[in-house]
MIVOPA-552771 format. One record per residue (C-alpha): residue number from 1; residue in three letters; x, y, z. Coordinates in pm, 1 decimal. Example, Ala and Ser with C-alpha at 12.3 -4.5 7.8 and 13.67 -1.06 7.14 Angstrom:
2
num,residu,px,py,pz
1,ALA,1230.0,-450.0,780.0
2,SER,1367.0,-106.0,714.0
END
This chain:
337
num,residu,px,py,pz
1,MET,2576.6,-3661.3,5496.4
2,ILE,2959.4,-3666.8,5508.5
3,ASP,3232.9,-3773.5,5744.9
4,ILE,3266.9,-3434.2,5911.6
5,ASP,3566.5,-3542.3,6118.8
6,GLU,3757.8,-3623.8,5800.8
7,ALA,3662.3,-3290.2,5646.2
8,PHE,3754.3,-3103.0,5963.8
9,ALA,4092.4,-3273.8,6008.3
10,PRO,4310.0,-2993.7,5859.5
11,ALA,4143.6,-2731.3,6080.5
12,ARG,4164.4,-2946.6,6392.5
13,LEU,4536.0,-2998.0,6330.7
14,MET,4598.4,-2622.9,6309.0
15,VAL,4400.1,-2566.3,6627.1
16,ASP,4593.7,-2841.8,6806.5
17,ASP,4922.9,-2691.4,6684.6
18,GLY,4822.4,-2348.5,6817.9
19,ARG,4830.4,-2182.5,6474.7
20,ILE,4471.9,-2062.1,6513.4
21,PRO,4276.4,-2040.8,6840.8
22,CYS,3956.1,-2205.7,6715.2
23,ALA,3768.0,-2326.1,6409.9
24,SER,3413.6,-2425.5,6323.9
25,LEU,3328.1,-2607.6,6000.3
26,GLY,2975.5,-2652.8,5874.6
27,VAL,2852.5,-2834.0,5562.8
28,VAL,2497.6,-2819.5,5427.3
29,SER,2318.9,-2979.5,5132.8
30,ALA,2067.5,-2802.9,4910.6
31,ALA,1804.3,-3029.0,5068.3
32,GLY,1890.4,-2891.5,5412.9
33,ALA,2089.5,-3171.0,5578.2
34,SER,2382.5,-3024.4,5770.9
35,THR,2669.7,-3125.4,5994.0
36,VAL,2913.3,-2923.6,6204.7
37,ALA,3247.7,-2979.8,6377.7
38,PHE,3434.4,-2734.0,6599.7
39,ALA,3739.7,-2715.8,6824.2
40,GLY,3954.0,-2475.3,7021.3
41,TYR,3900.7,-2157.9,7217.4
42,ALA,3660.2,-1876.1,7144.1
43,ALA,3897.6,-1661.2,7349.1
44,ILE,4247.9,-1697.1,7487.8
45,GLU,4273.6,-1344.1,7626.6
46,PRO,4187.4,-1208.5,7874.4
47,LYS,4078.8,-1558.2,7981.3
48,ARG,4026.0,-1888.3,7802.2
49,GLU,3678.2,-1974.5,7678.6
50,LYS,3596.4,-2295.6,7493.7
51,LEU,3427.9,-2264.0,7156.8
52,THR,3071.6,-2395.1,7126.2
53,ARG,2840.8,-2441.3,6830.5
54,ASP,2639.7,-2139.4,6950.6
55,HIS,2924.4,-1886.7,6942.0
56,TRP,2889.1,-1584.3,6713.8
57,PHE,3177.1,-1501.1,6477.9
58,ASP,3261.7,-1161.0,6333.8
59,LEU,3209.4,-1247.4,5966.3
60,ALA,3409.3,-945.0,5841.4
61,SER,3396.3,-926.0,5457.9
62,VAL,3162.1,-1223.6,5431.2
63,SER,2916.0,-946.3,5521.3
64,LYS,2963.8,-821.0,5164.3
65,VAL,2790.9,-1124.6,5012.2
66,ILE,2546.7,-1236.8,5279.7
67,ALA,2415.7,-886.3,5344.8
68,THR,2516.3,-604.7,5107.1
69,THR,2520.4,-794.4,4775.2
70,THR,2188.1,-955.9,4861.0
71,MET,2037.0,-620.0,4957.6
72,ILE,2152.7,-448.3,4637.2
73,LEU,2024.5,-727.9,4413.8
74,LYS,1690.2,-739.0,4596.7
75,LEU,1648.4,-362.8,4550.0
76,ALA,1730.4,-406.5,4180.7
77,GLU,1469.3,-683.7,4154.4
78,GLN,1214.7,-444.7,4307.5
79,GLY,1300.5,-176.9,4052.8
80,ARG,1435.8,56.1,4319.4
81,LEU,1777.3,82.8,4155.8
82,ASP,1938.7,20.5,3819.1
83,LEU,2264.3,-173.2,3844.8
84,ASP,2407.0,19.1,3551.0
85,ALA,2309.4,358.3,3687.8
86,PRO,2570.4,569.8,3865.5
87,LEU,2572.3,571.2,4243.2
88,THR,2461.5,934.1,4222.0
89,SER,2112.2,808.1,4135.3
90,ALA,2089.2,717.7,4504.0
91,ILE,2363.0,945.6,4643.2
92,PRO,2332.8,1275.9,4453.8
93,ASP,2576.0,1445.8,4692.9
94,LEU,2864.1,1211.6,4604.8
95,ARG,3159.5,1445.0,4526.7
96,GLN,2907.5,1729.5,4519.3
97,TYR,3176.2,1998.3,4498.3
98,ASP,3301.9,1870.7,4162.0
99,VAL,2984.4,1768.8,3981.8
100,GLU,3128.8,1817.3,3632.7
101,HIS,3456.8,1631.3,3660.7
102,ALA,3461.8,1395.1,3961.5
103,ALA,3514.7,1038.1,3835.4
104,GLU,3347.8,898.0,4147.1
105,ARG,3017.0,1033.8,4017.4
106,ARG,3031.9,798.8,3718.0
107,ILE,3085.2,477.7,3918.2
108,THR,2791.2,235.3,3887.6
109,PHE,2637.2,-13.2,4127.4
110,ARG,2747.3,-301.1,3905.3
111,GLN,3109.2,-180.0,3901.5
112,CYS,3114.9,-166.1,4281.4
113,LEU,2970.1,-516.5,4310.6
114,ALA,3235.8,-653.6,4073.4
115,HIS,3523.0,-448.2,4221.9
116,SER,3598.1,-302.5,3878.4
117,THR,3635.9,59.8,3991.0
118,PHE,3951.7,269.1,4035.1
119,LEU,3898.0,297.3,4412.3
120,PRO,4172.2,183.9,4654.4
121,ALA,4159.7,-148.9,4835.3
122,VAL,4142.4,1.5,5182.1
123,PHE,4201.9,333.9,5355.7
124,PRO,4231.7,417.8,5727.8
125,ILE,3907.7,615.9,5745.9
126,TYR,3890.3,568.3,6123.4
127,THR,4203.1,779.7,6173.5
128,TYR,4002.5,1085.5,6061.5
129,GLY,3732.3,1046.5,6327.6
130,ASP,3470.9,811.5,6465.7
131,ASP,3144.7,999.9,6424.6
132,PRO,2944.1,779.1,6182.4
133,LEU,2774.3,1066.1,5998.2
134,ARG,3097.6,1261.0,5961.6
135,MET,3280.5,950.4,5838.5
136,ARG,3011.5,887.5,5575.8
137,ALA,3054.0,1247.3,5461.7
138,PHE,3431.2,1192.2,5448.2
139,VAL,3386.6,888.7,5222.3
140,LEU,3144.9,1073.4,4993.0
141,GLN,3343.3,1395.2,4955.1
142,ARG,3697.8,1263.5,4941.3
143,GLU,3876.5,1268.1,4606.2
144,TRP,3999.3,910.2,4594.7
145,ALA,4333.5,822.1,4435.7
146,HIS,4293.2,646.6,4100.1
147,GLY,4446.0,305.1,4040.6
148,SER,4395.6,-24.4,3863.2
149,PRO,4082.3,-213.0,3970.4
150,VAL,4133.8,-403.4,4295.8
151,TYR,3915.9,-566.7,4558.4
152,SER,3802.8,-257.7,4748.4
153,ASP,3623.7,-203.0,5078.7
154,ILE,3538.8,147.5,4955.2
155,ASN,3318.2,-2.7,4682.5
156,PHE,3099.2,-169.3,4943.1
157,ILE,3101.6,120.2,5187.9
158,LEU,2948.1,324.6,4905.3
159,LEU,2695.1,49.2,4832.4
160,GLY,2596.9,45.6,5199.3
161,ILE,2538.0,422.1,5196.1
162,ALA,2329.1,381.5,4879.4
163,ILE,2112.1,117.0,5048.4
164,GLU,2056.9,351.1,5343.8
165,ARG,1955.5,633.1,5110.1
166,ILE,1718.1,420.0,4900.6
167,THR,1544.3,250.3,5194.5
168,GLY,1564.9,537.6,5442.3
169,GLN,1682.1,284.1,5700.1
170,PRO,2012.6,160.2,5840.7
171,LEU,2139.0,-177.6,5725.7
172,THR,2055.7,-315.2,6071.0
173,ASP,1684.2,-295.5,5983.1
174,TRP,1719.3,-543.3,5695.0
175,PRO,1580.2,-891.7,5781.7
176,LEU,1877.1,-1128.5,5786.7
177,GLY,1746.3,-1458.9,5916.3
178,GLU,1814.4,-1664.0,6226.8
179,GLY,2179.1,-1682.1,6330.1
180,LEU,2280.7,-1359.9,6152.4
181,SER,2294.0,-1014.9,6311.1
182,TYR,2481.7,-690.7,6314.9
183,GLY,2667.7,-647.6,6642.3
184,PRO,2661.7,-681.5,6927.5
185,PRO,2539.1,-1036.4,6865.7
186,PRO,2260.6,-1181.4,7082.2
187,GLY,2475.6,-1464.2,7218.6
188,PRO,2827.6,-1567.4,7317.8
189,ALA,3085.0,-1406.0,7088.5
190,VAL,3424.3,-1520.5,6964.4
191,ALA,3709.4,-1285.3,7053.3
192,THR,3905.8,-1121.5,6774.2
193,GLU,4196.0,-882.6,6809.9
194,ARG,4364.2,-698.3,7094.7
195,CYS,4296.4,-366.9,6921.5
196,THR,4567.1,-102.9,6965.7
197,TRP,4325.2,173.9,6860.8
198,ARG,4048.4,79.4,7106.1
199,GLY,4283.3,-50.7,7373.8
200,ARG,4109.0,-380.0,7445.2
201,VAL,4042.7,-731.7,7319.1
202,LEU,3738.9,-712.3,7092.6
203,LYS,3455.9,-948.3,7170.6
204,GLY,3108.4,-895.4,7034.8
205,GLU,3201.3,-566.8,6867.1
206,VAL,3310.3,-526.0,6508.0
207,HIS,3679.7,-592.9,6444.4
208,ASP,3717.8,-376.5,6132.2
209,GLU,3827.2,-28.6,6241.7
210,ASN,3655.0,151.4,5955.6
211,ALA,3333.3,-38.8,6021.8
212,ALA,3348.9,72.8,6384.8
213,ALA,3406.0,436.8,6286.3
214,LEU,3111.2,415.8,6045.0
215,GLY,2878.4,297.1,6321.3
216,GLY,2927.4,-80.4,6318.4
217,ALA,2700.9,-172.4,6025.8
218,PRO,2835.6,-30.2,5698.0
219,GLY,2837.3,-206.3,5362.7
220,HIS,3172.9,-381.1,5381.3
221,ALA,3178.0,-551.5,5724.3
222,GLY,2997.5,-568.9,6057.8
223,LEU,2783.9,-882.4,6028.3
224,PHE,2805.5,-1152.8,6295.2
225,GLY,2689.4,-1510.0,6250.9
226,THR,2680.3,-1854.3,6404.8
227,VAL,2792.3,-2150.4,6198.2
228,ASP,2429.3,-2260.9,6168.6
229,GLY,2318.1,-1911.0,6069.5
230,VAL,2566.2,-1903.1,5781.4
231,LEU,2460.1,-2252.6,5671.0
232,LYS,2091.4,-2154.5,5674.2
233,PHE,2167.8,-1860.0,5447.7
234,ALA,2363.9,-2082.9,5208.3
235,ARG,2086.5,-2343.6,5192.4
236,ALA,1820.5,-2078.9,5128.3
237,LEU,2034.1,-1921.1,4856.0
238,MET,2084.6,-2258.7,4684.8
239,ALA,1711.5,-2326.3,4707.7
240,GLY,1623.2,-2000.6,4532.1
241,GLU,1449.0,-1863.9,4839.7
242,ILE,1649.3,-1538.8,4858.8
243,LEU,1719.7,-1414.8,4504.7
244,SER,1537.2,-1440.1,4173.8
245,PRO,1672.9,-1669.0,3898.0
246,ALA,1809.8,-1362.2,3716.4
247,SER,1995.3,-1245.3,4027.2
248,MET,2124.5,-1597.3,4086.1
249,ASP,2277.0,-1585.1,3738.4
250,LEU,2448.0,-1258.2,3831.4
251,ILE,2618.3,-1401.6,4139.2
252,ARG,2728.5,-1714.3,3947.3
253,THR,2858.6,-1549.6,3627.9
254,SER,3188.9,-1368.8,3578.7
255,GLN,3154.2,-993.9,3561.9
256,PHE,3516.5,-885.1,3598.1
257,HIS,3786.7,-1152.9,3580.4
258,HIS,3712.8,-1402.4,3862.2
259,ARG,3455.7,-1177.2,4029.2
260,THR,3079.7,-1202.4,3984.9
261,HIS,2830.7,-961.0,4135.8
262,GLY,2973.6,-965.4,4488.1
263,TRP,3118.6,-1317.8,4491.9
264,GLU,3433.8,-1490.1,4366.3
265,LEU,3468.0,-1776.4,4116.8
266,PRO,3744.0,-2040.8,4129.6
267,TYR,4084.5,-1936.6,3998.1
268,GLY,4439.8,-2058.9,4047.1
269,GLY,4520.3,-2065.6,4418.4
270,TRP,4177.1,-1950.2,4532.7
271,SER,4050.4,-1999.3,4886.0
272,GLY,3802.7,-2277.8,4806.3
273,GLY,4066.6,-2527.0,4693.4
274,GLU,4104.7,-2718.3,4367.7
275,ALA,3852.0,-2998.9,4413.9
276,CYS,3530.9,-2795.5,4390.0
277,SER,3340.4,-2761.5,4063.2
278,ARG,3372.0,-2458.1,3837.4
279,ALA,3015.9,-2375.2,3940.5
280,THR,3133.9,-2272.1,4286.2
281,ILE,3122.5,-1924.2,4439.4
282,GLY,3281.1,-1808.0,4761.5
283,HIS,3400.0,-1520.8,4974.2
284,THR,3633.0,-1478.7,5270.6
285,GLY,3661.1,-1243.1,5566.9
286,PHE,3973.1,-1091.4,5725.2
287,THR,3896.6,-1225.2,6072.9
288,GLY,3935.7,-1580.6,5937.1
289,THR,3590.2,-1659.7,5800.5
290,GLY,3460.0,-1787.3,5468.0
291,LEU,3163.1,-1930.8,5279.8
292,TRP,3169.0,-2141.5,4959.9
293,ILE,2877.8,-2282.8,4757.7
294,ASP,2921.9,-2560.1,4499.4
295,PHE,2608.4,-2552.6,4285.3
296,ASP,2702.2,-2856.9,4077.1
297,ARG,2721.0,-3070.7,4389.3
298,GLY,2430.6,-2896.7,4560.8
299,MET,2624.7,-2824.9,4878.9
300,ALA,2799.3,-2547.8,5068.7
301,TRP,3051.7,-2516.0,5348.7
302,THR,3159.5,-2245.9,5587.7
303,LEU,3486.9,-2228.7,5778.4
304,LEU,3480.8,-1984.5,6068.6
305,THR,3791.6,-1904.7,6273.9
306,ASN,3929.0,-1624.4,6490.1
307,ARG,4272.9,-1627.3,6331.5
308,VAL,4329.9,-1259.7,6430.8
309,HIS,4305.0,-1341.9,6803.8
310,PRO,4488.8,-1207.3,6987.8
311,THR,4667.6,-1030.7,6698.8
312,ARG,4667.8,-1022.9,6320.0
313,HIS,5048.5,-997.1,6326.2
314,ARG,5118.7,-1369.7,6341.3
315,ASP,5142.8,-1682.3,6128.0
316,HIS,4906.7,-1647.0,5832.5
317,ALA,4785.0,-2004.8,5866.8
318,ILE,4441.6,-1920.4,5729.3
319,HIS,4569.5,-1881.3,5371.8
320,GLU,4705.2,-2236.3,5388.3
321,LEU,4406.0,-2375.5,5575.1
322,ARG,4115.5,-2258.8,5359.1
323,PRO,4202.7,-2453.1,5041.1
324,GLN,4302.4,-2756.0,5248.8
325,VAL,3960.0,-2757.3,5412.6
326,GLY,3785.8,-2699.6,5080.0
327,ASN,3960.4,-3000.1,4929.1
328,SER,3890.5,-3218.9,5232.8
329,VAL,3522.0,-3120.3,5233.8
330,ILE,3483.8,-3209.8,4866.1
331,ARG,3665.5,-3543.2,4914.0
332,ALA,3436.7,-3631.0,5201.8
333,TRP,3128.2,-3520.5,5006.4
334,ASP,3219.5,-3721.1,4696.5
335,ALA,3296.2,-4027.9,4908.6
336,ALA,2950.8,-4006.1,5065.6
337,HIS,2767.9,-3945.5,4738.4
END
């Protein structure tokens, strides 16, 4: 496999320096061989708890690619949605009080996947209430401010609602595979933030406030995973066991700048580092998580941390760490192959 200690060195140093509480790094080949290294504390507050390989991380926006993107593309493969159709084909009541003029009614599934809509990056939905049905209605009926296309949680919240409407089931009913689950996870959980809204350190419940207000399993966040669970997903994706060849092309090909259908491609300063091939896709999560897949090399890696514990308002070490780890993983992989 690879020298995992060498690949993990940048993360271990940040843990030892106290810049992040813990980190877990996993690397897997397309053939299924994997290796994992981890260090630090799953929780510092209210009491210290050592990280283990079995701990569940709040994957945050990595949920967008492991769960929601996969679900949308599978439904498209089954002919249950058209990626170029407007969301109203599944959500006819979207902006239902302005059927003639509301721009939201013309947004397509493909535009949401590629973050090429006018919708805002994020909005404090949870400050308007915490009843999941009411908050879904708020999202659907609000007239959203128009702006230049940006990476937007709203895009994926809408996709999650569309999936619910098409399947008649919550996202929690979708089969995810071993080591992946919507919360609370079925095992020891890594602590995230001391949440000022909920008044406690979050552990085993979704960190994202809007995800919590929407019931814990919306389209943009809410998935939990172990390091091995994330690696199993990556291996199965590389092996063509999850998506069709046509859908695989969609997640690997640029749709809007450096964004594919759901995923990101390498660009200057991106999270996966500079050493990976151009045939690499990846995605990160706000809590300090990430997954990258290098198809040319036939390998993938995931870096899972709890960088928001006990607060997000601290050193942003994760933005420095991710590309360092990506480069060290690729160096170790190339040295071993």
